[in-house]
C-alpha positions as CSV (number, residue, x, y, z in Angstrom):
1,M,95.9,5.5,59.6
2,I,94.6,4.0,62.9
3,T,92.4,0.9,62.8
4,L,89.7,0.6,65.5
5,L,88.8,-2.7,67.0
6,D,85.6,-3.4,68.9
7,G,85.4,-4.0,72.7
8,P,84.7,-7.1,74.9
9,L,81.8,-9.4,74.7
10,G,82.2,-11.1,78.1
11,T,82.0,-8.1,80.4
12,E,79.5,-6.4,78.2
13,L,77.2,-9.4,78.3
14,S,77.4,-9.5,82.0
15,A,76.6,-5.7,82.2
16,R,73.5,-6.5,80.2
17,G,72.3,-9.2,82.6
18,V,73.5,-12.3,80.7
19,E,75.0,-15.0,82.8
20,T,78.6,-15.7,82.0
21,R,79.6,-18.6,84.2
22,L,82.7,-20.6,83.7
23,P,83.8,-22.8,81.9
24,L,81.9,-21.4,78.9
25,W,81.9,-17.8,80.1
26,S,80.8,-15.6,77.2
27,A,80.4,-18.5,74.8
28,A,77.2,-19.7,76.5
29,A,75.5,-16.6,75.1
30,V,75.7,-18.0,71.6
31,D,72.8,-20.3,72.7
32,T,71.3,-18.5,75.7
33,A,71.3,-14.9,74.5
34,P,72.1,-14.6,70.7
35,D,70.0,-11.5,70.5
36,V,72.2,-9.8,73.1
37,V,75.4,-10.9,71.3
38,A,73.9,-9.5,68.1
39,A,73.0,-6.2,69.8
40,I,76.5,-5.8,71.2
41,H,78.1,-6.3,67.8
42,R,75.7,-3.7,66.3
43,D,76.6,-1.3,69.1
44,Y,80.3,-1.6,68.5
45,A,79.7,-1.1,64.8
46,R,77.7,2.1,65.5
47,A,80.4,3.3,67.8
48,G,82.9,3.2,64.9
49,A,84.8,-0.1,65.2
50,T,85.7,-1.7,61.8
51,I,87.2,-5.0,63.1
52,H,84.8,-7.2,65.0
53,T,85.8,-10.1,67.1
54,T,83.8,-13.3,67.2
55,N,82.4,-14.7,70.4
56,T,84.6,-17.8,70.2
57,F,87.0,-17.2,73.1
58,R,85.7,-20.3,74.8
59,T,84.1,-22.3,72.1
60,K,87.0,-24.6,71.6
61,R,86.4,-28.4,71.9
62,R,88.0,-28.8,75.4
63,T,85.6,-26.2,76.8
64,A,82.4,-26.6,74.8
65,G,82.6,-30.3,74.1
66,D,81.0,-31.9,71.1
67,D,78.9,-28.8,70.4
68,W,82.0,-26.6,69.8
69,L,81.9,-26.5,66.0
70,R,78.2,-25.6,65.9
71,M,78.9,-22.8,68.4
72,V,81.8,-21.5,66.3
73,R,79.7,-21.2,63.2
74,I,76.9,-19.5,65.0
75,A,79.3,-17.0,66.6
76,V,80.8,-16.1,63.3
77,D,77.4,-15.7,61.7
78,L,76.2,-13.5,64.6
79,T,79.2,-11.2,64.0
80,R,78.9,-11.1,60.2
81,Q,75.2,-10.5,60.2
82,N,75.3,-7.5,62.5
83,I,78.1,-5.4,61.1
84,S,78.7,-3.4,57.9
85,P,79.7,-5.5,54.8
86,S,82.8,-3.3,54.6
87,H,83.9,-4.3,58.1
88,R,86.1,-7.3,58.9
89,V,85.4,-10.3,61.1
90,A,88.3,-11.4,63.3
91,G,88.1,-15.0,64.6
92,S,89.0,-15.1,68.2
93,V,91.6,-17.8,69.1
94,S,92.4,-18.1,72.8
95,P,94.8,-20.0,75.0
96,L,93.6,-23.6,75.7
97,E,93.7,-23.0,79.5
98,D,93.2,-20.0,81.7
99,C,94.7,-16.9,80.0
100,Y,96.0,-15.6,83.3
101,R,97.7,-19.0,84.2
102,P,100.7,-19.5,81.8
103,D,101.8,-22.3,84.1
104,L,98.8,-24.3,82.8
105,S,99.6,-23.9,79.2
106,P,100.1,-27.1,77.2
107,A,102.8,-25.2,75.2
108,A,103.9,-27.1,72.1
109,G,101.3,-29.8,73.0
110,S,98.6,-27.3,72.0
111,R,99.2,-27.6,68.2
112,A,96.4,-30.0,67.2
113,E,93.7,-28.1,69.1
114,H,94.7,-24.8,67.8
115,R,94.9,-26.2,64.3
116,E,91.3,-27.5,64.7
117,M,90.1,-24.1,65.9
118,V,91.7,-21.9,63.3
119,E,90.5,-24.2,60.5
120,A,87.0,-24.0,61.9
121,L,87.1,-20.2,62.0
122,A,88.5,-19.9,58.5
123,G,85.9,-22.3,57.2
124,A,83.1,-20.3,58.9
125,G,84.1,-17.2,56.9
126,C,86.3,-15.1,59.1
127,D,88.4,-12.4,57.4
128,L,91.3,-12.6,59.7
129,L,92.4,-14.6,62.8
130,L,93.2,-12.9,66.1
131,C,95.2,-15.1,68.5
132,E,94.5,-13.1,71.7
133,T,95.2,-12.9,75.4
134,F,98.2,-15.3,75.3
135,P,100.5,-15.1,78.3
136,S,102.6,-18.1,77.2
137,E,105.3,-17.4,74.5
138,I,105.4,-21.0,73.3
139,E,101.7,-21.5,73.0
140,A,101.3,-18.1,71.3
141,I,103.8,-19.0,68.6
142,V,102.1,-22.4,68.0
143,A,98.7,-20.7,67.6
144,V,100.2,-18.1,65.2
145,E,101.9,-20.8,63.1
146,E,98.6,-22.7,62.8
147,A,96.6,-19.5,62.0
148,V,99.1,-18.5,59.3
149,R,98.7,-22.0,57.8
150,T,95.1,-21.2,56.9
151,G,96.2,-18.4,54.6
152,L,94.2,-15.8,56.5
153,E,95.8,-12.7,57.8
154,S,96.8,-13.5,61.4
155,W,97.4,-11.2,64.4
156,L,98.7,-12.0,67.9
157,A,97.7,-10.2,71.1
158,L,99.8,-10.9,74.1
159,T,98.8,-10.2,77.7
160,A,100.7,-9.3,80.8
161,G,97.6,-10.0,82.9
162,P,95.4,-8.1,85.3
163,E,98.4,-7.1,87.4
164,A,100.7,-6.5,84.4
165,N,103.2,-9.1,85.8
166,L,102.8,-12.2,83.6
167,M,105.3,-10.9,81.1
168,T,107.9,-8.2,81.3
169,P,108.0,-5.7,78.4
170,D,111.2,-7.3,77.2
171,Q,109.7,-10.8,77.3
172,M,106.7,-9.5,75.3
173,A,108.9,-7.9,72.7
174,R,110.8,-11.2,72.3
175,A,107.6,-13.2,71.9
176,A,106.4,-10.6,69.4
177,R,109.6,-11.0,67.3
178,Y,109.1,-14.8,67.2
179,A,105.5,-14.3,66.2
180,V,106.4,-12.0,63.3
181,D,109.0,-14.5,62.2
182,A,106.2,-17.1,62.2
183,G,104.1,-14.9,60.0
184,A,102.0,-12.6,62.3
185,A,100.8,-9.6,60.4
186,A,100.3,-7.5,63.5
187,V,101.2,-7.7,67.2
188,L,99.3,-6.2,70.1
189,V,99.1,-6.1,73.9
190,N,95.7,-6.8,75.4
191,C,93.9,-7.7,78.6
192,T,96.3,-5.6,80.7
193,P,95.3,-2.6,82.7
194,A,95.2,0.5,80.5
195,I,97.4,2.4,83.0
196,D,100.2,-0.2,82.6
197,T,99.8,-0.8,78.8
198,I,102.1,1.9,77.6
199,R,105.3,0.1,78.8
200,F,104.4,-2.8,76.6
201,V,103.5,-0.7,73.6
202,E,106.9,1.1,73.9
203,A,108.7,-2.3,74.0
204,L,106.9,-3.5,70.9
205,Q,107.8,-0.3,69.1
206,A,111.4,-0.5,70.2
207,A,111.6,-4.0,68.8
208,K,111.2,-2.7,65.3
209,L,109.0,-5.6,64.3
210,G,108.2,-4.3,60.8
211,V,104.4,-4.9,61.3
212,P,101.7,-2.8,62.8
213,I,101.5,-2.8,66.6
214,G,98.6,-1.9,68.8
215,A,96.7,-2.3,72.1
216,Y,93.3,-3.0,73.6
217,A,93.4,-2.8,77.3
218,N,91.2,-3.6,80.3
219,A,89.3,-0.9,82.1
220,G,91.7,-1.8,84.9
221,R,91.6,-1.3,88.6
222,V,89.0,0.8,90.3
223,D,91.3,3.8,90.8
224,D,92.0,4.0,87.1
225,R,88.7,5.8,86.7
226,I,87.9,4.2,83.4
227,G,84.9,2.1,83.8
228,W,84.6,-1.2,85.6
229,Q,82.7,0.4,88.4
230,A,79.1,1.3,87.7
231,M,79.5,0.7,83.9
232,D,75.8,0.3,83.7
233,E,75.3,4.0,84.4
234,P,75.5,6.1,81.1
235,A,77.3,9.0,82.7
236,S,80.0,6.7,84.2
237,R,80.4,4.9,80.9
238,R,80.9,8.2,79.1
239,R,83.4,9.4,81.6
240,G,85.2,6.0,81.4
241,G,85.6,6.4,77.7
242,E,87.1,9.9,78.1
243,H,89.6,8.6,80.6
244,Y,90.4,5.6,78.5
245,V,91.3,8.0,75.6
246,E,93.9,9.6,77.8
247,H,95.8,6.3,78.0
248,T,95.2,5.5,74.3
249,R,96.7,8.8,73.2
250,R,100.0,7.7,74.8
251,W,99.9,4.3,72.9
252,V,99.3,6.1,69.6
253,D,102.1,8.6,70.3
254,A,104.3,5.5,71.0
255,G,103.5,4.0,67.6
256,A,100.3,2.0,68.0
257,T,98.1,2.0,64.9
258,I,95.5,-0.6,66.0
259,I,93.5,0.3,69.1
260,G,90.3,-1.0,70.8
261,G,89.0,-2.2,74.2
262,C,89.2,-5.3,76.3
263,C,87.5,-6.4,79.6
264,G,85.5,-3.6,81.3
265,T,85.4,-1.3,78.3
266,T,82.1,-0.7,76.5
267,P,80.6,0.7,73.3
268,D,81.0,4.2,74.9
269,H,84.7,3.6,75.2
270,I,84.9,2.6,71.5
271,A,82.8,5.7,70.5
272,A,85.3,7.9,72.5
273,L,88.2,6.2,70.6
274,H,86.4,6.8,67.3
275,R,86.0,10.5,68.1
276,F,89.7,10.6,69.1
277,I,91.0,9.1,65.9
278,S,88.6,11.0,63.7
279,K,90.1,14.4,64.7
280,P,93.8,14.3,64.2
281,E,94.2,18.0,64.9
282,K,92.8,17.3,68.4
283,R,95.2,14.4,68.9
284,E,98.1,16.7,68.2
285,R,96.8,19.3,70.8
286,G,96.2,16.6,73.4
287,D,92.5,17.4,73.5
288,A,90.1,14.5,72.8
289,K,86.9,16.5,73.5
């Protein structure tokens, strides 16, 4: 059985005309455009996703200041209120610093802040915790340890970054093993170009982790043909979804049982994935149409 995650909030908010400036990025929309956040959650649910990620990637205290806890609670409520009661809410837990700058990670010094965040997400009513887009092995393990302490099911998604060079496949597999030893119930690769993701999925599978593995990739570079260009045009979005499935099929063949989309993917990509996983006979023939 394949589990379908939703897609990104940040790039989808931007595509819908919502300002996503740093440092808050997508988190600002909790206050400035909650109706758009709600609509995106609904669109991913209609597309077929059953795991929905909260808009809390940048609502941590060091980014959002004293308002952080209020924003976390609103973000969780916006997710819960706009999906099916049978779907699950995944609380997004991100690195404390730039997810593409492992050199900035506070590493083991991140424990108190991650504990604060996961406890807030658990208290707000999340069903599981998704520690995502971690390029630093040490900080990733700290986040997982704190997530597991809440008693909620906890997943880890590691990133090799936009150029697929922040981790090697072997390094990711090693971090995944430590995460599983710390209690992670699933390990994924995310926020890496779709065209490069297969190497990391294969490494996770070869590591024989004993837990589900998966992937949710970026729409990638322009020549990947899968979306980041002209994603506001319906025809381009549909074509992007079809091309994304071509990559996803390889991840599933390699052992992935959790799939979704990251930056640059859209509800159309998720709908294409839903069609793909809903027709096993077409997966076997290599025909997602």
